[in-house]
C-alpha positions in Angstrom: 178.4 131.6 63.7 178.8 132.1 67.4 180.1 130.0 70.3 178.0 130.6 73.4 179.2 129.7 76.9 177.0 129.8 80.0 178.6 129.7 83.5 175.9 129.6 86.2 176.5 130.1 89.9 173.0 129.9 91.4 171.9 126.6 93.0 175.3 125.1 92.0 178.0 125.6 89.4 177.0 124.8 85.8 179.0 125.2 82.7 177.1 124.8 79.4 178.1 125.5 75.7 176.4 125.6 72.3 177.2 126.6 68.7 174.7 129.1 67.1 174.5 130.0 63.4 172.3 131.9 61.0 172.2 132.3 57.2 169.7 134.4 55.3 169.0 136.0 51.9 167.2 139.2 51.1 164.2 138.4 49.0 163.3 142.1 48.6 165.0 145.3 50.0 163.0 145.0 53.2 162.4 141.2 53.6 164.8 138.4 54.5 164.3 134.7 54.8 166.7 132.1 56.2 167.5 129.6 58.8 169.1 129.8 62.2 170.1 126.9 64.5 171.7 126.0 67.8 173.8 122.9 68.5 174.4 121.6 72.0 178.1 121.2 72.7 178.5 120.8 76.5 176.1 120.0 79.3 176.9 119.7 83.0 175.9 117.7 86.1 175.2 119.4 89.5 172.8 119.5 92.4 169.7 121.7 92.9 168.3 121.7 96.4 170.2 118.4 97.1 168.8 116.7 94.0 171.3 115.5 91.3 170.4 117.1 87.9 171.8 117.4 84.4 171.5 120.5 82.3 172.0 120.4 78.5 171.5 123.1 75.9 168.7 122.2 73.5 169.6 122.0 69.8 167.1 123.5 67.4 166.7 124.5 63.7 164.3 127.2 62.5 163.2 128.9 59.3 162.8 132.7 59.8 161.3 135.7 58.1 162.5 139.2 59.0 161.0 142.5 57.9 162.6 145.9 58.0 160.1 148.7 58.5 160.3 152.3 57.1 160.9 153.6 60.7 164.0 151.4 61.0 162.2 148.8 63.2 162.8 145.1 62.5 160.5 142.2 63.3 161.1 138.6 62.8 159.2 135.3 63.3 160.4 131.7 63.1 159.2 128.2 63.2 161.2 125.0 63.5 162.0 121.8 65.4 164.0 121.3 68.6 165.8 118.1 69.5 163.6 117.5 72.4 163.5 117.8 76.2 162.4 116.0 79.3 158.9 116.8 80.5 160.2 117.7 83.9 158.3 120.0 86.2 160.6 120.6 89.2 157.9 119.9 91.9 156.5 116.7 90.2 157.9 113.3 89.8 160.1 112.6 86.7 158.1 112.6 83.4 158.9 111.1 79.9 160.9 112.8 77.2 159.5 114.6 74.2 161.7 114.2 71.1 161.6 116.5 68.0 159.2 119.2 69.3 157.8 122.2 67.6 159.5 125.5 68.3 158.3 129.0 67.3 159.1 132.5 68.2 159.6 136.2 67.3 161.8 139.1 67.9 161.6 142.9 67.8 164.0 145.8 67.5 162.3 149.2 67.4 164.5 152.4 67.6 163.0 155.2 69.7 165.9 157.6 69.0 169.5 157.5 67.9 170.5 156.3 71.4 167.6 154.1 72.5 165.6 151.1 71.1 163.0 148.7 72.4 164.3 145.2 71.9 162.8 141.8 72.7 162.4 138.2 71.7 160.3 135.1 72.6 161.0 131.4 71.9 158.5 128.6 72.7 159.3 124.9 72.8 156.2 122.7 72.9 154.5 121.4 74.8 154.3 124.7 76.7 153.4 123.0 80.0 156.8 121.3 80.2 158.8 122.9 77.4 160.6 126.2 77.6 158.8 129.5 77.4 161.5 132.2 77.2 160.8 135.9 76.5 162.2 139.3 77.3 161.4 142.9 76.5 163.8 145.7 77.3 165.4 149.0 76.3 168.8 149.0 74.6 171.2 152.0 74.9 173.5 152.8 71.9 176.3 155.2 73.1 177.5 155.6 69.5 174.1 156.9 68.4 173.5 154.0 66.0 170.1 152.7 67.1 168.4 154.1 63.9 171.1 152.5 61.7 171.1 148.9 63.1 168.8 147.7 60.3 171.2 148.6 57.6 174.6 148.7 59.3 177.0 146.3 57.4 179.3 146.2 60.4 176.7 145.5 63.2 177.1 142.1 64.7 174.7 139.5 63.2 174.7 137.3 66.3 173.7 139.1 69.4 174.8 137.9 72.9 173.0 134.6 73.6 169.9 135.1 75.8 167.1 132.9 77.1 165.3 132.7 73.7 168.5 131.5 71.9 169.9 129.3 74.7 167.1 127.0 75.9 168.2 124.4 78.5 166.9 120.9 79.2 166.7 119.7 82.9 167.0 116.0 83.7 166.8 114.5 87.1 
């Protein structure tokens, strides 16, 4: 379980919060299946370019499959349902709301050495024209030389810092 807080100072000041959790079971030495979820706890009202808006984290529940590869890389994929979102495109008039939409995604952690790993994730809430399409790919630095041990480290954090794929936000006008 993790509590995620987002404090945004861009167009205006927003403060959002959600609860995030995951539970899984190893089905073999290298394969895990489970569920992960997010639950919206706090949204906020503000203004963007003079227009009043409301931002709320989007609750979701997903079934995932994770594989640990012989080279210490990990890949995962998930599919599930999100609580829904408004079909708002900022430059168009207000649109209707989609409830209980399909969500799917994947993640990657691939060590390059003891100190560096490629890491990334993507999460898609449908419909993709007005849902959220969040993805990142980057390089992680491990000062303690633990990149190659992340797949088997009992004391490594299970819940990473929330990022766009695990903290989708609904915009309402």
